[in-house]
Rosetta silent file (secondary structure, phi, psi, omega in degrees, C-alpha in Angstrom):
SEQUENCE: MNSLDFNYHRWLMEHEHYVSARVAAEYLGISEAFIMKLARNNQIPAHPLPTTGQNGLRRTWRFRLSELDDFMERTQ
SCORE:     score description
SCORE:     0.000 S_00000001
   1 L     0.000  132.289  176.865  163.194   74.282   11.533 S_00000001
   2 L   -87.748  174.971 -173.155  159.390   73.757   11.174 S_00000001
   3 H   -66.161  -28.511  178.112  156.980   74.990   13.725 S_00000001
   4 H   -70.303  -37.801  175.496  156.750   71.712   15.639 S_00000001
   5 H   -58.964  -46.310 -179.749  160.608   71.692   16.035 S_00000001
   6 H   -65.251  -37.475  175.700  160.477   75.205   17.286 S_00000001
   7 H   -66.735  -43.371  176.946  157.717   74.628   19.817 S_00000001
   8 H   -58.448  -50.395  176.599  159.507   71.584   21.101 S_00000001
   9 H   -58.595  -38.934 -179.748  162.845   73.501   21.346 S_00000001
  10 H   -64.709  -46.919  175.260  160.977   76.320   23.094 S_00000001
  11 H   -60.060  -52.045 -177.917  159.409   73.952   25.552 S_00000001
  12 H   -55.433  -41.566 -175.964  162.706   72.174   26.187 S_00000001
  13 H   -67.179  -33.003 -179.627  164.541   75.495   26.882 S_00000001
  14 H   -85.443  -17.013 -176.180  161.846   76.487   29.479 S_00000001
  15 H  -118.905  -11.125 -179.750  161.734   73.188   31.219 S_00000001
  16 L   -66.733  141.040 -177.121  165.157   71.658   30.875 S_00000001
  17 L   -90.344  150.794  173.815  167.312   71.161   33.958 S_00000001
  18 L   -75.560  150.759  171.552  170.918   72.449   34.203 S_00000001
  19 E  -127.751  167.495 -178.454  173.678   69.748   34.678 S_00000001
  20 E   -80.440  168.059  178.206  177.122   69.987   36.044 S_00000001
  21 H   -60.792  -34.602 -176.807  180.393   70.160   34.175 S_00000001
  22 H   -69.312  -33.051  172.261  181.095   66.625   34.993 S_00000001
  23 H   -65.092  -49.801 -178.260  177.731   65.465   33.367 S_00000001
  24 H   -56.192  -47.938 -176.169  178.277   67.772   30.457 S_00000001
  25 H   -67.605  -37.720  174.538  181.833   66.546   29.870 S_00000001
  26 H   -61.771  -42.390 -178.134  180.674   62.883   30.034 S_00000001
  27 H   -59.614  -47.702  179.683  177.943   63.730   27.653 S_00000001
  28 H   -82.671  -10.091  176.579  180.331   65.208   25.081 S_00000001
  29 L    82.846   26.560  176.634  183.055   62.632   25.703 S_00000001
  30 L  -119.548  169.952  179.950  185.637   65.195   26.949 S_00000001
  31 L   -78.074  160.295  173.825  187.353   65.808   30.285 S_00000001
  32 H   -59.824  -42.740 -177.421  185.912   67.956   33.004 S_00000001
  33 H   -63.530  -40.101 -177.464  188.975   70.116   32.910 S_00000001
  34 H   -72.836  -42.250 -177.872  188.587   70.780   29.217 S_00000001
  35 H   -65.326  -33.647 -178.962  184.800   71.662   29.359 S_00000001
  36 H   -65.602  -41.032  178.259  185.735   74.087   32.245 S_00000001
  37 H   -69.308  -42.217 -177.911  188.359   75.804   30.064 S_00000001
  38 H   -66.522  -35.813  177.984  185.900   76.084   27.123 S_00000001
  39 H   -71.366  -43.880  175.060  183.331   77.674   29.514 S_00000001
  40 H   -55.897  -31.038 -175.421  185.869   80.149   30.896 S_00000001
  41 L   -96.330    6.617  178.014  186.892   81.188   27.490 S_00000001
  42 L    59.769   30.571 -177.142  183.196   81.568   26.390 S_00000001
  43 L   -96.474    2.850 -174.747  183.755   78.890   23.696 S_00000001
  44 L  -148.535  141.851 -177.247  180.886   76.711   24.700 S_00000001
  45 L   -63.317  125.578 -176.023  177.336   77.596   25.837 S_00000001
  46 L  -150.439  157.066  179.585  177.583   77.702   29.759 S_00000001
  47 E  -126.087  108.078  177.515  175.823   79.428   32.654 S_00000001
  48 E   -78.744  135.659  173.654  177.971   80.726   35.483 S_00000001
  49 L   -77.078  168.117  172.451  176.680   80.560   39.048 S_00000001
  50 L   -55.210  144.349 -171.445  177.585   83.335   41.382 S_00000001
  51 L   -57.101  143.589  177.207  181.323   83.614   42.114 S_00000001
  52 E  -126.409  166.396  173.569  182.584   81.472   45.044 S_00000001
  53 L    95.810  161.978 -177.401  185.895   81.460   46.954 S_00000001
  54 L   -68.666  -41.986 -174.039  187.681   84.253   48.801 S_00000001
  55 L   -83.108   -5.155  177.664  189.480   85.602   45.743 S_00000001
  56 L    67.610   20.742 -172.426  186.443   85.567   43.576 S_00000001
  57 L  -100.882  -28.466 -175.583  188.245   83.578   40.850 S_00000001
  58 E   -81.640  133.824  176.278  186.540   80.181   41.355 S_00000001
  59 L  -130.293  136.741  174.784  183.319   79.787   39.225 S_00000001
  60 L  -100.188  131.869  177.701  180.716   77.118   39.112 S_00000001
  61 E  -108.325  148.728  168.141  179.264   76.418   35.719 S_00000001
  62 E  -130.421  151.885 -173.484  176.073   74.699   34.614 S_00000001
  63 E  -129.850  156.902  165.226  175.170   73.494   31.223 S_00000001
  64 L  -109.958  131.382 -179.230  172.039   72.468   29.224 S_00000001
  65 H   -69.383  -25.088  176.587  172.442   69.548   27.134 S_00000001
  66 H   -62.945  -42.060 -179.068  170.109   70.943   24.423 S_00000001
  67 H   -66.792  -41.925  174.809  172.391   73.945   24.107 S_00000001
  68 H   -60.728  -40.713  177.245  175.473   71.651   23.807 S_00000001
  69 H   -60.672  -46.507 -179.566  173.683   69.653   21.180 S_00000001
  70 H   -62.214  -44.088 -179.273  172.923   72.816   19.195 S_00000001
  71 H   -57.093  -48.113 -179.167  176.437   74.015   19.650 S_00000001
  72 H   -65.805  -36.171  175.144  177.928   70.691   18.376 S_00000001
  73 H   -58.417  -47.760 -174.722  175.608   70.780   15.324 S_00000001
  74 H   -63.626  -37.137 -166.538  176.667   74.362   14.530 S_00000001
  75 H  -100.668    3.046  177.225  180.379   73.721   14.814 S_00000001
  76 L   -87.826    0.000    0.000  180.545   70.489   12.742 S_00000001
């Protein structure tokens, strides 16, 4: 990665918005249920929001598309 790529990547990470599991799943062409399973098992870059629900088991996840792109490039 050259310095221009690094600077762009750094800027993107600082300014990029998080997306929902639905948007991330559509972006990757997989089901929302599958991306949630990957997130719960720490198999894909994901950011959990504070636990919701009475039993504390339900978790909301957010994703960054650039992290998903990097992940897909590394796993191919």
